[in-house]
N, C-alpha and C positions, 0 to 999 in steps of 0.2 A: 503492499499500500504506500508506505513511505517513497520507495522507489519509482512507483507512477505518479505520485505528487511533484516529485522532484523534475521529473520526465514533461510532465505538463507543464511544471512554472517554467522552466528553460526554455522549453516551445514556445513559450508566451513572450519570454524574452527576447528571442531570436525574432520571433514576426514582428514583435515591437519596434527593433531597433530597425526593422527594412521598412516596416511604414514611414518611421520617421525619417529615414532616408528617402523614399520617396517624397515625402512631403517639401522636405528640402530643397530636391529637384525641382518639383514643381514650382517652387516658390523662386529662385535663383540658379541659374549653369554654374558647373562647380567654379569657373571663370569667367568675369562678365562685367562691363560697365553698364552703371544706370546713372539716369536723371533724378531727381526728386525735390517736390517742394515740402518743404516744412510749416505748418500755418499755427502758432500757438494765439488761442483767444482767452482774454481774460471775462471776468466775471461781470464788467462794465461794456462786454461787446468790441472792446477794440483788441486789432489782431498786427501781429507780427510775421512776414512771412522771410524764408528764406529759402534761396535756389541753391541746390548742391547737386554735383557730381561725384560718383562716388569707384571705385576700382576693387573688383575683389578678385581673390585668386585662391584657389583649392579652399581649403577648410579653415585657413588661420589667419590668414591676411585681409585687409579690408583699408583704403585709403580712400578719404572725403576731402574736397576741396569747394569752398565758399565762393559761388559766383555772384549772390547777390543776398542782404543789401549791399550798397557801398560799403558800410562801416566795416563790414566780414570779408568782403573780396579777399582773396590770397589768402585768407587763412587757410589750414588744412590739418585734417587729426587721422593718425596712425593707427593701426588697432593689428596688434600682432598677438595673436591667442589671447591671454589675460592683460596684455599689456597694451597702454595707450597713452599717446601723447599729442598735445595742441602745438602746431606752430600757426605763429604770428608774424610778420614780414617786421613787425618795427621791433620785437624782440632779440629778430634773428636766430633764436635755437630753438627747438622743441622743448616743452615743459609736461611732466608726468602729469596726468589726468586720471582719476577713478572712472568704474564703469557706471557709478551708482551718481555721478555728477552730469552735468545737462551743459553742455558746450552754448547751448541756442536759448536756455531756459525752459520753462514749460514742463510739462507732466513726462514727456520722453526722455531719458537718460540717454547718456553715451552708447551704452549697451544695446537700446533699443533702436539708435541710432545708424550704429555699426554691428548689426546684428551678424552672427556666424552661423552656422547651420546649427538646426535645433540637437542635430544628431551629436555634434561636438560636444556640446557641454550638460545634456540631458540621458538619462535614461528611463524608457516607459516601465513603469512598475505596475501599471495596470492599463486592460485596455477593453473597452464595454462598447456594443454592437447596440445603440439605441436605434431609434425609428428613422429618423432624418440623418443621424451624425453619428461619426464616430468618437467616443470618449476617450482620451488618454491622459492619464495620471504622469507627469512626468518631473522626475527628481534629479536635483543637481550631481554632475558628478563629482563634484570637489566645490570648496567652502569660497573659493576666488568669483565664482560664478554669480551675477546682481541677483536672482532672483532663485530661493532655493527649490520651489515647485511651482511646476504651472498645471493647469486644467485646461486642456485645449478639447475644443470642440470640433472636428475634421469634417470638412463638407464630403460626402461618401462618392460624388461624381466623379468633381473636381480635384480630390485630395489634397485639398489647401485648408488651410484654419478659417475659421467660420470668427470664433471667440476664443480668446486665452485669459484664465485669470491667471495674477502673478501674487505669489504669496512669500511672505519670508520663513524661516525657521522657526518660527513661536508659530506660525500659521493663520499669520496677520495678513488681509487682502493689501497688496500695495497699489494694483491700478488694473485695469481691465483694458484689452485690446480688442478692437473689435474691427475683422476686415471686410471690406465691403468691395463692390462695383466689379464684378469678375470682368477683365480684358483679355484679348487675345493681343499681345506684345509680339508678335511672329518668331519665328525660330524656332516652334511649337512650346512657347510659351505662354501659358494661360493661369492666369490666377489673381487675386484680388489687387485693383490698382489703388486702394485707397485703405489707410489703417487709423482706425481713432482708437483714443485714449484719456479715461475718463479714471480718477482716483478719487478715494475717499481722504488721503492725506491731503488733497488739491483742491475745495469743495468751490464749486463755479468755474472753473478752470477747466480748457480742454485743447487737446493738441491733436492734428490731423499729419497725415505723412500721404503724399500723394506721389505714385510713381508714373513718369511721363515715357520714359522709356529704359528699356531692358534688353540688352545684345549682347551676345556670346562673344567674348574676347580674351584674348589669352595676352597677359604681362609677363615681362621678365621679373624674374628675383629681387634683381635690384631695385624696382621699383617702390619696395615696400620696406623701405630705410629711413634710419633717421635724416640720414645724410640727403634723401632727394625729397622730403619733404616740401622745401622751399621750389621744388621744380615740377610739384603736382600738375601743374596745368599742363606740361608737356603728353600728360597721358592721355588727354581730350585729341590729339594731332592723330 
């Protein structure tokens, strides 16, 4: 009986890892370039918008470049695994930042903006087939991940997230991410183009992430180094 239970549990974990890999690839190619807009909305209705270019390589590298507003233009952020840096032209050298901080303010943190593959950071601990979606319970692989636990609802047809609840290790809800407006980006990439987030910690505030373009593209490893951050704009050529 114990052996059978162990095999069933192992089978579920293996299948869970497989579905997480499929979700990752449906959201973003292994290596790609993206354009996205971030919108922070305050309780009084005022908005602040940011336009960004992002380059992603493999499962552990991402570089972001701010294109607007003018006050942020030329800034770049680099993520290598759990490590993150911010480059400000006037400062002239990269500054260490953390996943829970936000270089743009609002409800999205740096980990949300520079998200790596879910399968890189999380393991599936439970999976349940609901009537209209698949429910996944995800546990962080280590303590450096920004959220200890994710409760993810996955659309059965597109195999992309519908909603993700993000929790701390003490089971406190930090925020909820809502994936909306399925879009065909070409190159067989069909995924939600809008992500909205609300947080009980930021009542009245809302942040929105809108994907404009996602294109498969290979980049050299040298593009994802501290020395290359000041030349991030070269990746758009």
